[in-house]
C-alpha positions in Angstrom: -4.6 -13.5 16.3 -8.3 -14.4 15.8 -8.5 -17.3 13.3 -12.2 -18.3 13.0 -13.2 -15.5 10.7 -14.1 -15.7 7.0 -11.7 -12.9 5.8 -8.0 -13.3 6.5 -7.5 -9.6 5.7 -9.5 -6.4 5.1 -7.6 -3.6 3.3 -8.5 -0.1 4.3 -7.8 2.9 2.1 -8.7 4.7 -1.1 -9.8 2.7 -4.1 -7.9 4.7 -6.7 -7.7 4.2 -10.4 -4.0 4.5 -11.4 -3.1 6.4 -14.5 0.5 5.5 -15.5 2.8 7.4 -17.9 6.5 7.1 -18.7 8.0 10.7 -18.8 11.4 12.4 -19.0 12.9 14.0 -16.0 12.1 17.4 -17.4 8.3 16.7 -17.2 8.5 16.0 -13.5 10.6 19.1 -12.9 8.1 21.2 -14.8 5.0 20.2 -12.7 6.7 21.1 -9.4 6.9 19.3 -6.1 9.4 16.7 -4.9 10.4 13.9 -7.2 9.5 10.5 -5.9 6.8 11.8 -3.6 3.0 12.1 -3.6 1.0 15.3 -3.6 -2.8 15.9 -3.8 -4.1 18.0 -6.6 -7.5 19.5 -7.5 -9.6 17.9 -10.3 -8.8 20.7 -12.7 -5.0 20.3 -12.2 -5.3 16.5 -12.7 -7.2 17.0 -16.0 -4.7 19.5 -17.1 -1.7 17.2 -16.6 -3.6 14.3 -18.2 -4.3 16.4 -21.3 -0.6 17.1 -21.6 0.0 13.3 -21.6 -2.8 12.5 -24.0 -2.2 9.1 -25.6 0.6 8.1 -23.2 -1.4 7.0 -20.2 -2.2 3.4 -19.1 -5.0 2.9 -16.6 -4.9 0.1 -13.9 -7.0 -0.2 -10.7 -4.7 0.7 -7.8 -4.5 2.3 -4.3 -1.8 1.3 -1.8 -3.9 -0.9 0.5 -6.0 -2.2 -2.4 -2.9 -3.3 -4.3 -1.8 -5.3 -1.2 -5.2 -6.8 -0.6 -5.6 -7.8 -4.3 -2.2 -9.5 -4.2 -3.3 -11.4 -1.1 -6.3 -12.6 -3.0 -4.1 -13.8 -5.8 -2.1 -15.8 -3.3 -5.2 -17.5 -2.2 -6.5 -15.7 0.9 -10.0 -14.6 1.4 -9.9 -10.8 1.5 -12.2 -7.8 1.5 -11.7 -4.0 1.1 -13.1 -1.0 2.9 -13.0 2.3 1.1 -15.3 4.7 -0.7 -16.0 4.1 -4.4 -17.3 6.7 -6.8 -20.5 7.0 -8.9 -19.0 6.8 -12.4 -18.0 4.2 -15.0 -14.4 4.2 -13.6 -15.9 3.0 -10.3 -17.7 0.1 -12.0 -14.5 -1.0 -13.7 -12.7 -0.8 -10.4 -15.3 -3.0 -8.6 -15.4 -5.5 -11.4 -11.6 -5.8 -11.4 -11.4 -6.3 -7.6 -14.1 -9.0 -7.7 -12.4 -10.8 -10.7 -9.1 -10.8 -8.7 -10.9 -12.8 -6.0 -11.7 -10.0 -3.6 -15.0 -9.5 -1.8 -16.6 -6.1 -2.5 -19.3 -6.1 0.2 -17.5 -3.6 2.4 -17.0 -0.9 -0.2 -18.9 2.3 0.6 -20.6 4.2 -2.3 -20.1 8.0 -2.9 -21.7 10.7 -5.0 -18.5 11.9 -6.7 -16.3 10.5 -9.4 -13.9 7.8 -8.4 -10.4 8.7 -7.0 -7.5 8.8 -9.5 -3.7 8.8 -9.1 -1.3 9.8 -11.8 2.0 8.0 -11.6 4.8 9.7 -13.6 7.6 7.1 -14.2 11.0 8.6 -15.1 13.8 6.7 -16.9 15.3 5.7 -13.5 12.0 3.8 -12.8 11.1 6.1 -9.9 7.5 7.2 -9.7 6.2 10.6 -8.8 2.5 10.7 -7.9 -0.3 13.3 -8.2 -3.6 12.3 -6.7 -7.2 13.5 -6.8 -9.2 11.6 -4.2 -12.7 12.3 -5.5 -15.3 10.1 -3.7 -12.6 8.4 -1.6 -11.9 11.6 0.5 -15.6 11.8 1.5 -15.3 8.6 3.6 -16.4 9.6 7.1 -16.3 8.1 10.6 -20.1 7.7 10.6 -19.8 5.1 7.7 -17.3 2.9 9.6 -18.0 0.8 12.7 -16.6 -2.2 14.6 -19.0 -4.4 12.6 -17.0 -3.7 9.4 -14.0 -5.6 11.0 -15.7 -8.4 13.1 -15.4 -11.0 10.3 -11.8 -10.2 9.6 -8.6 -11.5 11.2 -6.4 -8.7 10.1 -6.7 -5.1 8.9 -4.1 -3.5 6.7 -4.2 0.3 6.5 -2.4 2.6 4.1 -0.6 5.5 5.6 -2.5 8.0 3.4 -5.4 7.7 5.8 -3.2 9.7 8.3 -3.8 12.8 6.3 -7.2 12.7 8.0 -6.2 11.9 11.7 -9.7 11.7 13.0 -10.7 9.1 10.4 -7.5 7.1 10.8 -7.8 7.0 14.6 -11.5 5.9 14.3 -10.6 3.1 11.9 -7.7 1.9 14.1 -10.0 1.9 17.2 -12.8 -0.1 15.3 -10.3 -2.7 14.0 -8.7 -3.0 17.4 -12.1 -3.4 19.2 -13.1 -6.0 16.7 -10.1 -8.1 17.7 -8.1 -7.6 14.4 -4.4 -7.5 14.3 -3.3 -4.4 12.4 -0.6 -3.4 9.9 0.2 0.1 8.6 2.2 1.0 5.5 3.6 4.5 6.0 3.1 5.1 2.3 5.2 8.2 1.7 7.7 10.5 3.5 5.1 13.3 3.2 2.7 11.2 5.3 5.3 10.7 8.0 6.1 14.5 8.1 2.4 15.4 8.3 1.6 13.0 11.1 4.7 13.0 13.1 3.0 14.5 16.2 0.6 11.5 16.5 2.4 8.7 14.6 4.4 7.2 17.5 1.4 7.0 19.8 -0.7 5.4 17.1 1.9 2.8 16.3 2.4 2.0 20.0 -1.3 1.7 20.8 -2.7 0.0 17.7 -0.2 -1.3 15.2 1.3 -4.8 15.2 3.3 -4.4 11.9 4.6 -1.2 10.4 6.0 -1.1 6.8 8.3 1.6 5.6 10.8 2.3 2.8 14.1 4.0 3.3 12.6 7.5 2.8 9.8 7.0 5.2 12.1 5.5 7.8 14.5 8.4 7.4 11.6 10.9 7.9 10.4 9.0 11.0 13.8 8.3 12.6 15.9 11.3 11.4 18.8 9.1 10.4 20.3 8.2 7.0 21.8 5.1 5.5 22.0 2.9 8.7 18.9 0.9 7.7 19.2 -1.8 10.4 19.4 0.9 13.0 16.3 2.6 11.5 14.4 -0.6 11.6 15.3 -1.1 15.3 14.1 2.4 16.0 10.8 1.7 14.3 10.6 -1.5 16.2 10.4 0.4 19.5 6.8 1.4 18.5 5.4 -1.7 16.9 5.7 -5.5 17.4 7.2 -5.9 13.9 8.9 -3.2 11.9 10.1 -3.4 8.3 12.4 -1.1 6.4 12.5 -1.8 2.6 15.5 -0.6 0.7 14.7 -1.5 -2.8 17.5 -3.4 -4.6 19.5 -3.4 -1.3 17.0 -5.7 0.3 15.0 -5.1 3.5 15.3 -5.3 7.3 12.8 -6.8 9.7 12.8 -6.3 13.5 10.8 -8.2 16.1 11.4 -8.0 19.8 14.8 -6.3 19.1 15.9 -9.2 16.8 17.0 -8.1 13.3 16.5 -10.2 10.2 18.0 -8.9 7.0 16.4 -10.1 3.7 18.3 -10.3 0.5 16.8 -8.6 -2.5 15.5 -10.4 -5.6 17.4 -8.7 -8.4 15.9 -8.2 -11.8 17.6 -7.6 -15.1 15.5 -4.5 -15.9 13.2 -2.5 -13.6 10.6 -0.6 -15.5 8.4 1.0 -12.8 8.5 0.9 -9.0 4.7 1.7 -8.7 3.2 -0.8 -6.3 6.5 -2.5 -5.4 6.1 -1.7 -1.7 2.5 -2.8 -1.7 3.4 -6.1 -3.3 6.2 -6.6 -0.7 3.7 -6.0 2.1 1.4 -8.6 0.5 4.1 -11.2 0.4 5.1 -10.6 4.0 1.5 -10.5 5.2 0.7 -13.8 3.4 3.6 -15.5 5.2 2.8 -13.9 8.5 -1.0 -14.7 8.3 -0.2 -18.3 7.4 2.2 -18.8 10.2 5.5 -18.8 8.2 8.8 -17.6 9.8 9.6 -13.9 9.3 12.5 -14.8 7.0 10.2 -16.8 4.7 7.7 -14.0 4.8 10.3 -11.4 3.9 11.7 -13.5 1.0 8.2 -13.8 -0.4 7.8 -10.0 -0.1 11.0 -9.5 -2.0 9.9 -11.9 -4.7 6.5 -10.1 -5.2 8.2 -6.7 -5.2 10.7 -7.8 -7.9 7.8 -9.1 -10.0 6.0 -5.8 -9.9 9.0 -3.6 -10.9 9.3 -5.5 -14.2 5.9 -4.3 -15.5 4.2 -0.9 -15.8 1.7 -0.5 -13.0 1.1 -2.0 -9.6 -0.3 -5.5 -10.6 1.6 -8.7 -11.2 0.6 -10.3 -14.5 -1.8 -13.3 -14.1 0.6 -15.7 -15.7 3.3 -15.0 -13.1 1.3 -16.1 -10.0 1.5 -19.8 -10.4 5.4 -19.8 -10.7 5.5 -17.6 -7.6 3.2 -20.1 -5.7 5.2 -23.1 -6.9 8.6 -21.5 -6.0 7.5 -20.6 -2.5 5.5 -23.8 -1.9 2.2 -22.0 -1.3 
């Protein structure tokens, strides 16, 4: 791993403004699509659903890789983000928030459309169902990204949603690899795995050092159910380190065929799972990038994931970071 670079990590993905709403099961059933998944919608459909939820929505800057990168900044690492921001007031709010969190905004690309948005519908069981309109983010093209974007970074963390555009995802992976970055990929959703199954194994084998998945994504990839250690080992055949996160049942990490099982950090009341996997990845990556053992890294991931599910939205409250750092001797 290259160490003499100013940025420990660059996140790559869509800078999305999250709109969060607590809804009954019936609301999710009425809008169609699989509960617990993510589907893309047109701008008109997004506005229609938001109008139905008028007065019930909380807005928080989000996006899978951006959530992970922002948490790494809060833990004290120098980070940047590569993605395409929009041209509206939402975009300005997003950039200001990322900067205030300690992230560097110099790698953001600027688009001519409104900023991307994601609506997270949180049901009483704390599961979130997402509807996304990518706006400017989806216009990010290969011509805007080069090896130079990664040359000052030790590590690149990609969100799986990039795989919906295979040409762009491959280009980013090649650029990061050619720049000498280590690479992690969060599979993001079971829809991503199903959509990219014909290329995913090859991409993991050729470019990815760490792959993160939850139980649904691992199931979609491996084709097994319930045997999570076995699923982690299967993923580990394609990447140096493979992670399967199983929520309140903990997680499993495989490296070179060796399995490490991480106990969960249980909470009294989980309000919202939005961003839990992103926070877990941040905790793990912080440990890994700072040379900690895999078990320590996994435990920090579990702690961050537990912190996130106790609040609405993907961000850990500011007053919780110092106790986290103290408890884990960061």
